[in-house]
C-alpha positions as CSV (number, residue, x, y, z in Angstrom):
1,M,128.6,106.1,148.8
2,F,129.1,102.4,148.4
3,K,126.4,100.1,149.5
4,V,128.2,97.6,151.8
5,H,126.0,94.6,150.9
6,K,127.3,94.9,147.3
7,F,130.9,94.4,148.5
8,S,130.4,91.9,151.2
9,S,132.7,89.0,151.4
10,S,129.7,86.7,150.6
11,N,129.2,88.4,147.3
12,Y,132.8,88.4,146.4
13,R,133.8,84.9,147.3
14,P,136.0,83.7,144.4
15,Q,135.4,80.3,142.9
16,C,139.1,79.6,143.5
17,F,141.5,80.4,146.2
18,A,173.2,106.3,126.1
19,N,173.9,108.2,124.2
20,T,173.1,112.0,124.0
21,S,175.9,113.1,121.6
22,D,173.2,114.3,119.1
23,E,171.8,116.9,121.5
24,G,172.8,119.7,119.2
25,W,170.9,118.1,116.3
26,L,167.8,117.7,118.5
27,R,168.0,121.4,119.5
28,S,168.1,122.5,115.9
29,M,165.4,120.3,114.6
30,F,162.5,120.4,117.1
31,A,160.3,123.4,117.4
32,H,158.5,121.9,120.4
33,K,161.5,121.5,122.7
34,V,162.2,122.0,126.4
35,D,165.4,122.7,128.3
36,A,166.2,120.3,131.1
37,R,168.0,123.0,133.1
38,K,165.0,125.2,133.5
39,D,162.6,123.2,135.7
40,A,161.7,119.7,136.9
41,H,161.0,117.2,134.1
42,S,157.4,116.7,135.3
43,N,156.7,120.4,134.9
44,L,158.4,120.7,131.5
45,L,156.8,117.6,129.9
46,S,153.3,117.3,131.4
47,K,150.1,119.1,130.5
48,K,149.8,122.6,132.1
49,E,146.0,123.0,131.5
50,T,145.1,119.9,133.6
51,S,146.1,118.6,137.0
52,N,145.4,115.0,136.3
53,L,147.4,112.2,137.9
54,Y,147.3,108.7,136.6
55,K,147.9,105.3,138.2
56,I,148.6,102.1,136.4
57,Q,148.2,98.8,138.1
58,F,149.6,95.4,137.1
59,H,147.9,92.5,138.8
60,N,149.2,89.0,138.2
61,V,146.2,86.7,138.8
62,K,146.1,83.0,139.6
63,P,145.0,81.4,136.3
64,E,142.1,79.6,137.9
65,C,140.8,82.9,139.4
66,M,140.9,85.1,136.3
67,E,137.1,84.9,135.5
68,A,136.1,85.6,139.1
69,Y,138.7,88.4,139.3
70,N,137.3,90.1,136.2
71,K,133.7,89.8,137.5
72,M,134.6,91.3,140.8
73,S,136.6,94.2,139.3
74,D,133.7,95.0,137.0
75,E,131.2,95.3,139.9
76,V,133.6,97.4,142.1
77,Q,134.6,99.8,139.4
78,R,130.9,100.4,138.4
79,E,130.2,101.3,142.0
80,L,133.1,103.7,142.1
81,H,131.9,105.5,138.9
82,R,128.4,105.9,140.4
83,D,129.8,107.6,143.5
84,A,130.6,111.2,143.0
85,D,132.4,111.4,146.3
86,Y,135.4,109.6,144.9
87,P,137.6,111.9,142.6
88,C,138.8,109.0,140.5
89,E,137.8,107.1,137.4
90,V,139.0,104.1,135.6
91,I,140.2,104.9,132.1
92,G,140.7,101.4,131.0
93,S,140.9,97.8,132.2
94,W,142.4,95.0,130.2
95,N,143.6,91.4,130.3
96,T,147.0,90.7,128.7
97,W,146.7,88.6,125.6
98,Y,150.3,88.5,124.4
99,G,153.0,89.3,126.9
100,E,152.9,88.4,130.5
101,Q,150.0,85.9,130.9
102,D,147.2,85.9,133.4
103,Q,147.6,89.6,134.0
104,A,145.2,92.4,134.5
105,V,146.1,96.1,133.8
106,H,144.1,99.0,135.1
107,L,144.6,102.7,134.3
108,W,143.1,105.2,136.7
109,R,142.8,109.0,136.5
110,Y,142.7,111.3,139.5
111,S,141.3,114.7,138.6
112,G,143.0,117.1,140.9
113,G,146.4,115.5,141.2
114,Y,147.9,114.3,144.4
115,P,145.2,115.9,146.7
116,A,142.6,113.9,144.8
117,L,144.6,110.7,145.2
118,T,145.0,111.3,148.9
119,E,141.3,112.0,149.3
120,C,140.3,108.9,147.4
121,L,142.6,106.7,149.4
122,R,141.4,108.1,152.7
123,K,137.8,107.4,151.8
124,L,138.5,103.9,150.5
125,N,140.5,103.0,153.6
126,S,137.5,103.8,155.8
127,N,135.0,102.0,153.6
128,M,134.4,98.6,155.1
129,A,132.9,97.3,151.9
130,Y,135.9,98.2,149.9
131,L,138.2,96.7,152.5
132,A,136.3,93.4,152.2
133,F,136.7,93.5,148.5
134,R,140.5,94.0,148.8
135,K,140.7,91.1,151.2
136,E,138.9,88.8,148.7
137,R,140.9,90.1,145.8
138,S,144.2,89.3,147.6
139,K,143.3,85.6,147.5
140,M,143.2,85.7,143.7
141,L,146.6,87.4,143.2
142,I,150.1,86.1,142.8
143,S,151.7,89.6,142.8
144,R,150.9,93.2,142.0
145,H,152.6,96.5,141.5
146,N,151.7,100.1,140.4
147,Q,153.1,103.3,139.2
148,L,152.0,107.0,139.4
149,L,152.1,108.7,136.1
150,L,151.8,112.1,134.4
151,E,150.7,112.5,130.7
152,F,152.9,114.0,128.1
153,S,151.7,117.4,127.0
154,F,151.8,116.5,123.3
155,W,149.9,113.2,123.5
156,N,146.2,112.6,123.1
157,E,143.9,112.8,126.1
158,P,142.6,109.3,126.8
159,V,138.8,109.3,126.1
160,P,136.3,106.4,126.0
161,R,136.2,104.4,122.7
162,S,133.8,102.0,121.3
163,G,135.0,98.6,120.1
164,P,136.0,96.1,119.4
165,N,139.7,97.0,119.6
166,I,142.9,95.5,120.8
167,Y,145.3,97.7,122.8
168,E,149.1,97.7,122.8
169,L,150.9,99.0,125.8
170,R,154.5,99.7,124.8
171,T,156.7,100.3,127.9
172,Y,160.2,101.9,127.6
173,Q,162.8,102.0,130.4
174,L,164.9,105.0,129.5
175,V,168.5,105.8,130.3
176,P,168.4,108.1,133.3
177,G,168.7,111.7,132.3
178,T,167.2,111.2,128.8
179,M,163.5,112.0,129.4
180,I,163.8,115.5,127.9
181,E,165.4,114.1,124.7
182,W,162.6,111.5,124.5
183,G,159.9,114.2,124.9
184,N,161.5,116.5,122.3
185,N,161.6,113.7,119.8
186,W,158.0,112.4,120.4
187,A,156.6,116.0,120.4
188,R,157.4,115.9,116.6
189,A,156.9,112.2,116.0
190,I,153.4,111.8,117.3
191,K,152.0,113.4,114.2
192,Y,153.1,110.4,112.2
193,R,150.9,108.1,114.3
194,Q,147.5,109.9,114.2
195,E,146.2,108.8,110.8
196,N,144.1,105.8,112.1
197,N,143.3,107.4,115.4
198,E,145.6,104.8,117.0
199,A,147.2,107.0,119.6
200,V,145.4,106.7,123.0
201,G,147.7,108.2,125.6
202,G,151.4,108.7,126.5
203,F,152.6,108.8,130.1
204,F,155.8,108.9,132.2
205,T,156.4,107.7,135.7
206,Q,156.6,109.9,138.8
207,I,156.6,107.2,141.5
208,G,157.6,103.6,141.0
209,E,160.2,102.6,138.5
210,L,161.6,105.9,137.3
211,Y,162.4,107.0,133.7
212,V,159.7,104.7,132.5
213,V,157.4,105.7,129.6
214,H,154.1,104.0,128.6
215,H,152.6,104.5,125.1
216,L,149.1,103.2,124.7
217,W,147.7,102.4,121.2
218,A,144.4,101.0,119.9
219,Y,144.0,98.9,116.8
220,K,141.1,97.0,115.2
221,D,143.2,93.7,115.2
222,L,146.7,92.5,114.9
223,Q,146.7,92.8,111.1
224,S,145.6,96.4,111.4
225,R,148.4,97.0,113.9
226,Q,150.9,95.7,111.4
227,E,149.6,97.7,108.5
228,T,149.4,100.9,110.6
229,R,153.0,100.5,111.8
230,N,154.3,99.7,108.4
231,T,152.6,102.9,107.0
232,A,154.4,105.0,109.5
233,W,157.7,103.9,108.0
234,L,156.6,105.3,104.6
235,K,156.3,108.8,106.1
236,E,159.3,111.0,105.8
237,G,160.7,111.8,109.3
238,W,159.5,108.7,111.2
239,D,162.7,106.9,110.6
240,V,164.6,109.8,112.0
241,N,162.6,109.7,115.2
242,V,163.3,106.0,115.6
243,H,167.0,106.5,114.9
244,Y,167.4,109.2,117.6
245,T,165.3,107.6,120.3
246,M,166.7,104.1,120.2
247,P,169.9,105.1,122.0
248,L,167.8,106.5,124.8
249,I,166.2,103.0,125.6
250,Q,167.6,100.5,128.1
251,K,164.7,98.1,127.8
252,M,161.4,97.9,126.1
253,E,158.3,95.7,126.3
254,S,155.1,95.3,124.3
255,R,151.8,93.9,125.7
256,I,148.8,93.2,123.5
257,M,145.7,93.6,125.7
258,I,142.0,92.8,125.4
259,P,139.5,95.2,127.2
260,M,137.5,93.9,130.1
261,E,133.7,94.1,129.7
262,H,133.4,97.2,131.8
263,S,136.4,99.1,130.4
264,P,135.6,102.6,129.0
265,L,138.2,101.9,126.4
266,Q,136.7,99.1,124.3
């Protein structure tokens, strides 16, 4: 269990206060396809062999508090990982470099799905040290929001990486009702983006903003990102995937992120 003195307020005092008309074409092209009429999207698109649930957090931090926030997050997450009583682990933690500024992004995994999430929250809500940490953290934040996610069955499993790397989080707000078409396309398209081991994980929302997809990529640097993406366009079939997924998107966003010191994804 946590040691309360490590999370006491004295230790954590900050230094600051649509278009789906091509459905027939999709059905004929993709071998790995699912039928939206047969089951819930979450069952059709997520991995059957695991019961992992993911949470992504977006924390908008007061600029003058970023250094203290990162230090505090580091210490708290290390404690969580040392305590086997908590069925959760941080997959990655980053600061946004390009995109929304003064932002921290955390990706958590709950092994065991919703029961694991419920158990973890119950234990944390009775842990006085963790509650003290949250109180101190609240003084550093401007705003925050989170989403619960499942991972696409055809994407890579997120595993720790050595660095240094930069990470790109590409977020897509889809037209409602098009998640199956998106999954059918990317089940074939992901093979075009494996050559440099850049694919980290692919997720879709269950709670929070719905019909949102997150693709997480790793690159050595921005030049490597450009070269890797350009290479994809030289592969026969990649352009087809882009052509047929663009009508499914209402809005898209790219964040370039730098791993925090303690992040398993470096």
